[in-house]
C-alpha positions in Angstrom: 121.0 -44.9 106.6 121.0 -41.4 105.2 118.6 -41.0 102.1 120.1 -39.0 99.1 118.0 -37.9 96.1 118.9 -35.7 93.2 116.9 -33.7 90.8 118.1 -32.1 87.5 116.4 -28.8 86.9 116.3 -27.2 83.5 115.8 -23.5 83.1 115.8 -21.6 79.7 119.5 -20.5 79.8 121.2 -22.5 82.6 121.2 -26.1 83.7 121.1 -26.2 87.5 121.9 -29.3 89.4 120.3 -29.2 92.8 120.8 -31.9 95.3 120.1 -32.4 99.0 121.5 -35.0 101.4 121.2 -35.3 105.2 119.8 -37.2 108.1 116.8 -35.0 108.2 115.9 -35.7 104.5 115.6 -32.0 103.6 116.2 -30.9 100.0 117.6 -27.4 98.9 116.0 -26.1 95.7 116.2 -22.7 93.9 112.8 -23.0 92.3 110.0 -25.5 91.7 110.6 -27.4 88.5 108.0 -27.5 85.7 106.3 -30.9 85.7 107.2 -31.4 82.0 110.8 -31.0 82.9 110.8 -33.5 85.8 113.4 -36.1 85.8 111.9 -39.5 85.9 112.8 -41.3 89.2 113.0 -45.0 88.9 114.9 -45.6 92.1 118.1 -45.9 90.0 119.9 -43.6 87.5 117.5 -40.9 86.2 116.6 -40.4 82.5 116.4 -36.8 81.2 113.2 -36.0 79.3 113.3 -34.4 75.9 113.6 -30.6 76.3 112.3 -27.8 74.1 114.8 -25.5 72.2 115.8 -22.6 74.5 114.7 -19.1 73.3 118.0 -17.0 73.1 116.4 -13.9 71.6 117.3 -12.0 68.4 120.8 -12.2 66.9 122.9 -9.3 68.3 124.8 -7.0 65.9 128.6 -7.3 65.7 130.4 -5.4 68.4 132.7 -2.6 67.1 136.1 -3.2 68.7 138.0 -0.2 70.1 140.9 1.2 68.1 143.4 -0.1 70.6 142.6 -3.8 70.0 142.8 -3.6 66.2 146.1 -5.6 66.4 144.2 -8.6 67.6 141.7 -8.5 64.7 143.8 -8.1 61.6 146.4 -5.3 61.8 148.3 -3.0 64.1 146.6 0.0 65.6 147.7 3.1 63.7 147.2 6.8 64.4 147.7 9.4 61.6 151.4 10.3 61.3 152.6 6.9 62.5 153.2 5.4 59.1 149.5 4.6 58.4 148.0 4.1 54.9 148.3 7.3 52.9 150.7 9.0 55.4 153.4 11.0 53.6 156.8 9.1 53.4 160.2 9.3 51.9 161.4 5.8 52.6 160.0 2.3 53.4 161.1 2.5 57.0 158.7 5.3 57.6 155.7 3.0 57.0 154.2 0.4 59.3 153.7 -1.9 56.2 157.4 -1.4 55.3 156.4 0.0 51.9 156.4 3.6 50.7 154.9 4.0 47.2 154.0 6.7 44.7 150.4 8.1 44.7 149.5 11.1 42.5 153.1 12.2 42.3 153.8 11.9 46.1 155.3 9.3 48.4 152.7 7.7 50.7 152.6 4.6 52.9 150.6 1.7 51.6 149.2 -1.5 53.2 149.7 -5.2 52.6 147.0 -7.1 50.8 145.9 -10.5 49.6 143.4 -9.6 46.9 141.4 -6.5 47.7 142.5 -2.9 48.1 140.7 0.5 48.6 139.2 2.1 45.4 141.9 3.4 43.1 144.4 0.8 44.3 145.3 -2.7 43.1 147.0 -5.6 44.9 150.3 -6.3 43.3 153.5 -8.2 44.0 156.6 -6.3 45.1 160.0 -7.4 46.0 161.8 -10.6 44.8 163.2 -13.9 45.9 162.3 -14.7 49.5 161.1 -11.2 50.2 158.1 -11.3 47.8 155.0 -9.7 49.2 151.8 -8.2 48.0 150.9 -4.5 48.7 148.3 -2.1 47.4 149.7 -0.1 44.5 148.1 3.2 43.3 146.4 3.1 39.9 147.5 6.7 39.3 150.9 6.8 40.8 152.2 9.8 38.9 148.9 11.6 38.1 149.5 15.4 37.7 153.3 15.1 38.0 155.2 17.5 35.7 156.6 15.6 32.7 158.3 16.1 29.4 157.6 12.6 27.9 155.4 9.6 28.4 158.3 7.7 30.1 158.0 10.1 33.0 154.5 8.8 33.7 154.6 5.0 33.5 154.1 3.1 36.7 153.2 -0.5 37.9 149.6 0.6 38.3 149.5 2.8 35.3 151.3 1.3 32.3 149.1 3.3 29.9 149.5 6.7 31.6 150.9 9.3 29.3 152.3 12.9 29.4 149.3 15.1 28.6 149.6 18.5 26.9 148.0 21.2 29.1 148.6 24.0 26.6 150.4 27.1 27.7 150.5 25.8 31.3 152.8 22.9 30.5 152.4 19.1 30.4 151.5 16.8 33.3 151.0 13.0 33.7 147.5 11.8 33.1 145.8 8.6 34.1 144.1 6.1 31.7 140.3 6.2 32.0 137.0 5.6 30.3 134.7 7.7 32.4 134.9 10.4 35.1 134.3 7.6 37.7 137.8 6.2 36.9 139.4 9.5 38.0 140.0 10.9 41.5 138.1 13.9 42.8 139.2 17.1 41.0 139.9 15.3 37.7 137.8 14.5 34.7 138.2 11.9 31.9 138.7 13.9 28.7 140.0 13.5 25.2 143.3 15.4 24.6 146.8 15.1 23.1 150.0 13.8 24.4 153.2 16.0 24.2 153.9 14.1 21.1 150.6 15.1 19.5 148.9 11.7 19.8 145.2 11.6 20.6 144.5 10.1 24.1 141.8 9.9 26.8 143.1 10.5 30.3 142.3 11.9 33.7 143.1 15.6 33.6 143.0 18.2 36.4 139.9 20.3 36.4 142.0 23.3 37.5 143.9 23.2 34.2 147.2 23.0 35.9 148.9 20.8 38.6 150.5 21.8 41.9 153.9 20.6 42.9 154.1 17.8 45.5 156.9 17.6 48.1 158.5 14.8 46.0 158.3 16.9 42.8 160.0 19.8 44.6 162.8 17.6 46.0 163.4 16.2 42.5 163.2 19.7 40.9 160.8 18.2 38.3 159.9 20.5 35.4 157.5 20.8 32.5 158.1 22.3 29.0 156.1 25.5 28.4 155.7 28.0 25.6 154.8 31.6 24.7 153.3 32.4 21.3 152.2 35.4 19.3 152.1 36.6 15.7 155.9 36.4 15.5 156.3 32.8 16.6 156.4 30.5 19.5 159.2 30.3 22.1 159.6 27.3 24.5 160.9 27.2 28.0 160.5 25.4 31.3 158.5 25.6 34.5 160.2 24.1 37.5 158.8 22.9 40.9 160.3 25.0 43.7 159.4 25.6 47.3 157.2 28.5 46.1 155.4 26.2 43.7 155.5 25.9 39.9 157.7 28.7 38.5 156.5 31.0 35.8 157.4 30.0 32.2 160.9 31.2 31.4 160.3 31.2 27.7 161.2 34.4 25.8 158.5 36.6 24.2 158.7 36.0 20.4 159.9 39.2 18.6 160.6 40.2 15.0 164.0 39.0 13.9 166.8 41.6 14.2 170.5 41.5 13.7 171.7 40.7 17.2 173.0 37.1 17.2 169.7 35.8 18.7 166.8 33.7 17.5 164.2 36.4 18.2 161.2 34.6 16.7 162.3 31.2 17.9 162.2 29.5 14.5 165.5 27.8 15.0 167.4 30.3 12.8 169.5 33.2 13.9 169.6 36.6 12.1 168.0 35.1 8.9 167.1 37.6 6.2 163.5 38.7 5.7 161.5 37.6 2.8 159.9 40.5 0.9 157.8 39.9 -2.2 159.4 36.5 -2.7 163.0 37.7 -2.2 165.2 37.6 0.8 166.3 41.0 2.1 169.1 41.5 4.6 168.0 42.5 8.1 170.5 45.4 7.7 169.2 46.8 4.4 169.2 50.5 4.7 167.7 51.3 1.3 170.9 52.8 -0.1 172.2 50.9 -3.2 175.6 52.3 -2.6 176.2 50.6 0.8 177.2 47.0 1.5 174.8 45.8 4.2 175.9 43.1 6.4 174.7 41.5 9.7 177.5 41.0 12.2 175.5 39.0 14.7 176.0 40.4 18.2 178.0 43.3 16.7 174.9 44.4 14.8 174.7 45.8 11.3 177.3 47.4 9.1 176.5 49.5 6.1 179.9 50.2 4.3 180.0 52.6 1.3 180.8 51.0 -2.0 183.3 52.8 -4.3 182.6 51.2 -7.6 180.4 51.6 -10.5 177.6 54.2 -10.1 178.6 54.6 -6.5 182.0 56.3 -7.3 181.7 59.9 -6.4 
């Protein structure tokens, strides 16, 4: 009868079962077992001796997966210009997330979220009904956008953003802040005034003026502006165009003259001058025997008077 024996060999990383059977009684083995690892042979079923913990070496660092397999590990692969996060957009369909949102006055693609978002963004609910989802919304959606009132600056991520007075340059949307760290690069957290003259603390552009974004140009957004001198202050507008923010179209304040215009921009047209507490017609020629009148766009008239001392 053919004799058959089996040995169970244990090596640090692989369990190798080597067995030999044959009429010659030869056994095929890959290496000599350690005596402490010997399987006890009782002529029946063997019992495996207690083994030491294998040494698997130090823990390896995580492997950085290639860009192409990102879809398998949490999101679709995305190259710039393909609707990635912060790519420029005009509509939701242009974004891989399906959401185009405002960021610093421009339309950009955002990303879906559960809780966390990149710095300067917050995870908020969008949509309604069965289409409710959560995406990252910019904290400063309208920052640096031309504005004429605080309503132009409110956003889901910036309910306390206001329209900040930049002086002669115009007015632009700010962003609520406490310190400079709350503002994006190129902005500082400063105390200032809203266009309504209310004290506020907002992110303001270090350049002292804001450029026009593509969206601002398409919407022809504008900001009030003014020119002032010793004669008064005149207001106008600066509009976002393909060439950038236009120059202020406000008139230069001038002394009031009889021309049918509000030359000094005080809200009155051709009003008389006040001299030594008395109002004097703009058309006064110094002759007591003429009737001086302002005819608006037709100018002054100084008609001779033929009564009293003026009769020749």
